[in-house]
N, C-alpha and C positions, 0 to 999 in steps of 0.2 A: 151607398149606391155608386156604381160605376160610372166613370166619366166617359161618355161614348161619344162626346162632340168630335166632330172632323175638325183638325188641327192645319190651320192654313196660314201660311205666310204670304202677305202682301207686300211686294216691293215696289214702290210706285213714289214718283217725287213730286207729284201734283197732289197739295194737300187737301183739295176739294175732291178730288177723285178717290184719294186713300179714305177720307172720311166717309164718304158715300159708299163704296166698297165694303169698308169695314161694317158699316152700319147694316147692309144688305145681307151680308153673311151671317152676322150676329143674329139678325131676325130669322134665319135658316138654320138656327142653331149650331153654327160653327164657333171654334175658339180661334179668333184672330190675333194674329201677331202682325204688327205693321212696321215697315220700315221706310224711310224716305230717301234713302240712297242705297248704291249696291253693296258698299263696306258694311253697313249696318245690317243689310240683309243677310250676308255671308255670315256675320257672327251671330245672328239669331237663329240662322238654318244650323249652324254648329251646336248650338246651345238647347235648342227647344225640340220636342219629339213632334216632328211635321207629317201630315199625311199628303200634304199637296203645296206647292208653290205656285204663285201667281206674280208673273215677273214683267216688268216692265223694261224696255230695251234702251231709251235715252234717259241715262240716271246720271247724277253727279257721283264723283269719285271713281266709282267702277262701273262700267257700263254692262246692260243685261247679258250681252253676249260673253262678256268675261265672266260674270256671276255664273251663267249656264255652265261654261266650260270648267270653272272651278268646281260646282256641285257635281257634275258628271265625272270627274277626275277623283272625286274624295270617295274612298271606299264606304263609308258610312251614310253618304248622302245621295250616292248615284243612283240609288232605286227611288226617291222620292219624285214622284210625277211632277213635270214642271210645265205650266202652260205659259206662253207669252202673251201678254197683253200690252200692245202698242199702238201707235200711231203710223210706224213703218210698214208702209204696204207695198213695197217694191217686191218684185217677185223674188230677187236675189237676196233680200232679207229674210224672207218666208222661207226658202230653201235653206239659207243658212242656219237658220234657227232650228228647223226641223233635223236637218243632218248632224247638228250638234247634240241632238238628243231630247229636243222639246217634244211633249206629247201633242200639243195643238199650238196654234197660231192664231190669237185672235185680233182683230183690228178694232180699236177702241169704237171708232166712229160707227162699225157696223154692228154693235151688239149693246143691247142694255143691259143694266147690272142684273136684272132676272135671267136674262139668257146667259149672262156669264155663270151664274150660280147653276144652271142647269149644265153647262159645259162642264164644269168642274165636276159637279155629281156624275155626269156621263165617264169622264176619265177614270173616277173613282169607282165606278161601277155600283155606285149606290142610288 
C-alpha cells in the first residue's frame, strides 16, 4: 500500500506546543517530523522528503528567518511550502516573513491547532 501521508516538519522550541501540534497532525494522518531548534530543523529538511514545513521564528541556534532563508536558497528545498507559526505579530515581521518566501504567516495566539491543520491543508491544496 503506498504511503500517501502528508509529510510535515514542525520546527518549534516549545516542547508543549511541539507535542500538541505533533499529536494533532498525526490524528489528521500526517507523518510528522519534529525539531526543537532551527539547526535540527534544517538537518531534517535536508534529509527527509517533506511536503510542508511549519516554522517558528524565535528558535535556539538558528532563528526561523535564517532557516527560511536557507530553505529558499537551497535548490532541493526551495519548493517546499513554509508556514510561519509564531508569536511575533509585528507588521514588519509578517512582511519580512512573507517577502522571504513564506506561504503563510500564522500568529499562534490567533489559531487553534485545528485551524492550523486547515491552513496547512489549504496551502497544500488538499
